[in-house]
N, C-alpha and C positions, 0 to 999 in steps of 0.2 A: 369480557368482550374486548378485543383490541381493534383500534382503528388507526389509520395513518393520517397524520397532519401533513398536507402537501405544501411544502414551501421549497423555494429554490435552494435553500441552504440546508435542507435536511430531509431525511426519510425516516425520522424518528417515530417509533411505535409507542403510542400512549395507551396503557391499560386503564380502563375505566371501570368504576363500580357504582352502585346505587347510592346517591346521597339524598334521596327523597326523605323528608321528615314526616312521619305519620303522627300529626298532632291532634289531640283531643278526639281520637277515634272512638266511636260508640260501639264498634263491633270488634270482638276479639278475633274474628275470622280475618278481618282486614289486616290486623297486626301480625297474625300468624303468616299470612301470605307474604307480607312485606319482609318479615324476618327470615322466612325460608329462602327468599331470593338472594339474600345477602351472601350466601356461600355457594350459590349455584352458578357456575361459570357459563356464560353465554345463554342465560335463561330469559333475557329480555325478549318481549314479543312485539316490540315496536322499534322504530328508528329514532325515538326521542333522545337517546343518549349519544347519537352520532353527530359530531360536529361536521358542518359542511366543509369539504376540502378547500373551499375558497375563503374560509374564515381566516382573516389575517391575524397573525400572532406577532406582536412586537418582539424584538430580539431579547430584551431583558426578561420578558415573560417566558420565552422559550428557554433561555439559559436557566432561569429559576426552576422551571419544570423538569429539566434534566437532572437537577440536584435532589429532587424529591425521592425518598426511599421507594424502591420498586414495589414493596409490599403495600405501601399506602396507595400507589397508583393502581395496583391490581384490584383493590377493593373500592373502586370509585367509578361512578357514572353520573353524568348530569346532562342537561339539555342545552348547554352553551358554554361559553368561556366568560367567567365573571371576574375579570381583572381590569379594572379601569385604569386610566392614565394617572401619572403624577401622585404616587402614594408615599413617597419618602417622608418619614416622620409622622404619618397619619395613624390614628386610632381606628381600627377596622373591626367590624363584627360580621361573621359569616352566619347567616340564618339557615340552619340545616347543614351543618358542617360535615356530616357523614364520616368518612374515614380520615378526613383532614387534609386531603390533597390541596384544595384551594387555599386553605389556611397556611400551609407550608410554602406555597408559592408567594402568597401575600406577605408572609413573614420575611422572606428575602427582599421583597420590593419595598416594604416600609422601613427596612433597616433597623439597626440596633436602637435607634431613638423612637421607633414606632412600636405599635402594640397591636396584636391580633387576638380576637376572642372567637372561638368556635362554639356554637351552641347546637345541641342535638338532643332529641328526647330519648334516643336509644342508648341505654347504658353500655351495651357491648361496644358500640362504635366510639363512644367517649373514652372508654378504657383502652381501646385499640389505638386511638389517636394519641393519647397521653404517652404511650410507650415510645413514641418517636420524637417527642419534644426535644430531649437532650441530643439525639442524633442530629437533628437539623440545626440546633444551636451550635454544635461543634462544626458541622459542615459549613455553616455560614461564617464561622469565626467570631461569634458573639460572646461577650463576657458573661452574659446571663440570658436566659430564655426570654423571648418577647412574645410568646404564644401560650395561651391557656385554653383548655376545653372545659365547657360547663354543660352539665346535663340539665335540660329544661325545655319548656315549650316556647316556640317563637311567638306565640300569641300572648305569652305572659312573661315578658322580659323583666317586668318589675319584680317578679319572684326570684330572679337570679341576682338581684342587687345592682343591675345596670342603671345608672343614674340618668335623669333627663338631661338632654343637651350635652352629652359627654363624648359623642363619637363623631368622627369626620366622615366616614364612609361605611355603608352597609352593603353587603353583597348577599345574593341568594341564588342557588343553582338548582332549579327544579324542585323547590320545596313547598311553595305556596299552593301548588295544585293538590297537595295532600293535606291541606288545612281547610276544614269546613268553613271557618269564618275569616275570609280574606280581609275584610274591613278591620277586624281586630288586629291582624298582623300588621297592616299598614299604619294603623293608629300607633301601635307600639314602636314601629320603625320611625315614624315621625317624631314621637316623643323623645327617643334617645338620641336623635341626630342633633348636632349643633346647627345653628342658623347658617345656611349656605352649604350644609351637608348634603350628601348624595346617597340615594338607594339605587344600586346598579344590580339588576337581577334578570335571570333567564327563567322562563316558565312555559307551561303549556296552556294554550287557549283553544276553546271550542268554537265551532261555526255557529252554534246556537245554544241556548240554555239546555243543560243536561237534565233530563227527567229524573225525578226523585228515585224511581226504582233502579235506575242505573247506578246511582250513587251508593246503593247498598250492595252492589256486586264487588266482592273482595278483589277479584282479579283486575277488573277495570279500574278500581280505586288504586290498587297497588301499582298499576302501570301509569298512574297519573292522568288517566283519561276521564274518568267520571267526576273527578274533582276539579277539572279544568274550568277556569273562569270564561264565561262568554265574552269574547274579545271586545264587543261594543261596550260592555259594562266597565271596562278598565278605566276609560277616560273619566266618566262621571264619578267613579269610586275614588280615584286618587284626588280629584278636585274636592270632593266632599271631605276627605281627610285633611286636606290642606296643602298637598304637594303641587308642584308645577305640572304642566302638561307632560305626559310620558313621551320621551324622545326615543324613537325606535332606532336600534342599531342593526339588528339582523332579524330575519324571519324566514322560516322554511317549513314546508309541509311535513307532517309526521306520517310515515308509512306503517300501517298495521300489518305485520307479517302473518299473524295467526288468524285463520279463517273463522274460528269461533268468535274471536273478539270483533272481527269485521262485521259479523252478523249481529252481535249484540249492540254495537254502536252504529248500526245502519242509519244513514241519514245525517250523521254528525261527523264532520272532519275536524282534525286537530292540527294545530300549528305550534311550533316552538319559536319563541321570540325573546329577544333581549332588549330591555328598556333601561333608561336612566331617568330618575326623578330627583328633584331638588327641593329642599326646604328653604323657602325664600322669606325674607322679612315681610311682615304684613303691611307695613306702612312704607314700602319702597316706592321710589319714583316710577311713574308709569309713562314712559316715553320711549320712542325708538332711539337707536343709537348707531353711530358709525364706529365700527371696531376694526382693528387690525391685529392679526396674530403675530407675535414676536418670534416665533420659532423656538421657544425656550422649553417646551415640554419634552422630557427625555424620550428618545426613540422617534420623535416627530419633528425633525428640524425644518422640513419643507412644507408639510401638510398635516393638519390636525383634523381627522375625521371625527367630529363630535357626535354626529348621528347620521342617519341616512339623508337628511336634508341639509344639514350644516357642515360644510367642509371648508376649513379656513386655510388659505395659502399664506405663507409667510410674507409679511409686509404688504399685503393686498387689502385695501380698505373695502369693507362691505357694510351695508345697512342691515341691521337685524331688528326684529320687533321688540316690544317692551319687555316681554318675559325673557327672551334669550339674552337681552342686554342685562337684565337683573341676574340671570344665572351666571354670566361671565363676571359680573361685578362683585357678587357676594360669595361665590364659591372659591375653592382653592386655586382656580384658574385665573383669578383676578390679576395677578402679577404677570401673566402671560399674554395679556391683551392691552392695547391702548384703547380706551373707550371714551368717546365723545358723545354726550347726550344730544339728541336732536331737539330742535325748537318745537317740533310737532308732537303734541301730546297724544298718547294712545286714546282710543275712543272710550275705554272703560277698563277697570282692573281685570275684567274677564274677557278681554278682547279675543277675537278669533285669531289663531296663529296663521302664519303665511300659508301653510299647507295643512289641510285637515288631516290629523293623524289617523283617523279611521280609514279615509280613502287611501292614504299612503300604506297602511298595513296591508290592504288588499293588493295593492300594486306590488309591494315588496315580495309577498309570498308567491307571486306568479313569475318572478324573475329568477334566472338561473344563477345570478351572482348578485352581490351587494352593489347597490347603486348609490352614488354619492353626488348630490346636486350642487353645482356652483351657480353663481349668478350669471355666468357666461358660457359654461360648458359642463360636461358630465364626466365624472371620474368613475371608472369601474375598478373595484378592488378584487 
């Protein structure tokens, strides 16, 4: 399936293929359906793999994407763009790496001093990805490869030898919806991240809890629909594991093209959304802060859109709540902000954020474009 990424500076066509990880499946029919779709061009029955034309792509990401081998792009599909900012020198893990497209984009962005690991349970995809490691090493002019691919389950990262607190950033593109135990995936992600590390992921969410009988349908499962997490459960789940509040970047409705699937999933709607979560220190200071963005994040000299609610203009001071203050202070973005703690302490370690993320999720999926809120005006991307 090919789509166009609409930008003023390009009409570049990006070929996508399925990067969904079928982890711990209890039905061989589900695995067979997933595997059969890997080689069927244009077989997707929903719009889940189609990025919104309004999705902004930083220039460095776009440049890296153009360098990825066409065969890798042809075998790839996801439900978002999982390339966070400021990756130079980072150690990154892609949960459900598929054909490796995102890994090779990230490989360029982390640079020679960075490192990228792709993990997928599908042996065929791991072998296919490994074939292009040397190609991209030479394409980027690296002395040695900075990317490896490992076969394994994203719920069992310990079995792959990934150490606790060893990674700066984790990404995932439409893989968790094919994992029966989301909490276990999040726990493992939390474990392997360094303090201040980030999980940046796109996935599919349902408007209500999916009945058990629909979870047994191999087609609905393979499309990522029956394994989708009920969107209200995400907030409580990530807090239970230990992550920060989920910060929403993009959200859009998923259109089911197939009439049979529409009938099966009657009464349940699905949404593709991209979130970012952070692993923060347990004993951090709980107070609001006045922060100012320095304009130092690559590709974002004037404005850093951190999520749909937080947009930071260069050299403009704004007050943020205690959790966002901790995110900026303890993450890789700490050097990009001046941060002055407020004398006013936060009500409690679990204080309510300035905007309820559940309400904002509903608002976001009803909008035709991404909305970014400033303290004095609105920016549409």
